[in-house]
C-alpha angles and dihedrals in degrees: 000000000000095000091047092054092050093051097048120101118251126215118250130220106270106164142342119264139183118255139157108023087128094048117099108258095027114144115142130024131188101231139184121283111277096022124112122247116249120212138185122215091204101074161354133308116298120167142167123195112176138062122250132003127328113237103164127036123182124195142176149151144204107055118167111213095213095054135081112270109200090154090083090071090059091047097047091046089055092053099211119197090223133018119203119203106205098192146285081077085160131010095239103150095170136111085215110097089200087060092050090047092051090051092049087051091056090053091046090054094057105110095221091051090049090054091050091054092048093054110024138055105248123201128173149189125184139239131194104297096050089039084062110257139050111266089353126167142152094344097059105117099205102052093121093056090044093053094052093048092052097044090046091054093049095046100249112177117258090239095047116135087225089070095058110021106126097225108040152307098279115145146155138218133206123203133182137014133287108300093030102042116143121188120199114197118192117196125205107226096174113053099063101023113131126220124311117226118228125206106251096189106093094206091052090050090050092049090050092052091052087060092046090253129136139239104265135100128202119276105235102165122112112270095026107143147153100201106035119226100276092055089048089055091048091048091053090054092050089056088064094054108114110249139147092215128023123200117189117199120208122177091212131036120285109177100038119106119257107290103169090246120098112295138129085267086076088067105041096172091056091046093052089047090056092054089046094054092048090051094049099042127081112290111257125160100261135184131182125224123192145166141181102098102090089232134076129233146145120239129192135186116192099186100050092124093256124116087244136042115273112238132195126186115197116201114184135181128014084190105355126092129183114186097193095084113188125232116265120177091197094059116117113209123334134342119223127211092198131112107270151155131220123233128193117196118194125199106200095183086083129064119242085031118253110243128199117190120195142177114212128194129222090271091055089252115148108242098173126018121179132170109213115212126198 
């Protein structure tokens, strides 16, 4: 099955078409030249911008604009229908929008990235370094300028709700027709995220580091959140959009155990709310993709309350590597601190669809290969 999926041809982006204005949650569509945009007052951005079913999706995170980027050869050879950036799409780390813009321009000048944009639908959400500050959240003062710099670079329409929504740049996309519809949901885990809590005790921090764990404790106070209430309501709506496969993009890890680094585990109430929403929403085959860690791994929870195991593939980074891999009892197989990209292959001839998730290294070698069953 895996070999057959990797050998099959994949459709290319041919032209932009209208899709989804009648789907709950649809708000903004990329449309053919000369057509008029259709919007819905009922809900959040939902767009589709390629023709035909999506059979291969690539994704990744953590690409430093000043470093060599051989990984794009792997991506472009694979010819994905869609590429999803999961954050740290540049290492901006500045409150000056001009600095961020110059770093985006460096990324945009990379030949492999240019080829990607020419042949593949590219969508993106941010994490902390392209947001503007390491581990930043609600308190970051230049988020509005960062938003416009990022959306300008990725070609977001001037009238997109992502440019003006008061609580972040979260969005979703629907591709395909009934029977082969895939929805990609991208959550904003920066704009509304409340304060992180650092471990004050020096001995505890030292002990944590010895276990390849970070400096943060869980935020347990009332009101601690990553998404903010408006985004939670939007996310709940998105989980009612009709789809045959749902892919939820999280810039940081969701299923992994508490590591002391940034993850959903730092906000256990939000993490549990996420699981609760999946359990109480219409059942749709669902996988999670994430980035941030500078290593790649596959995580699985069997007892999530869903009729299928909940899976997460972490791909990080496109250039960045972190050798001190944290423990994770939900990890399946090995983790790899090597530059990498994620791939999702979808076989629509089966219902529910057969899904293969892979991590590939810079030589095109397959580091992780998992068949996902629903």
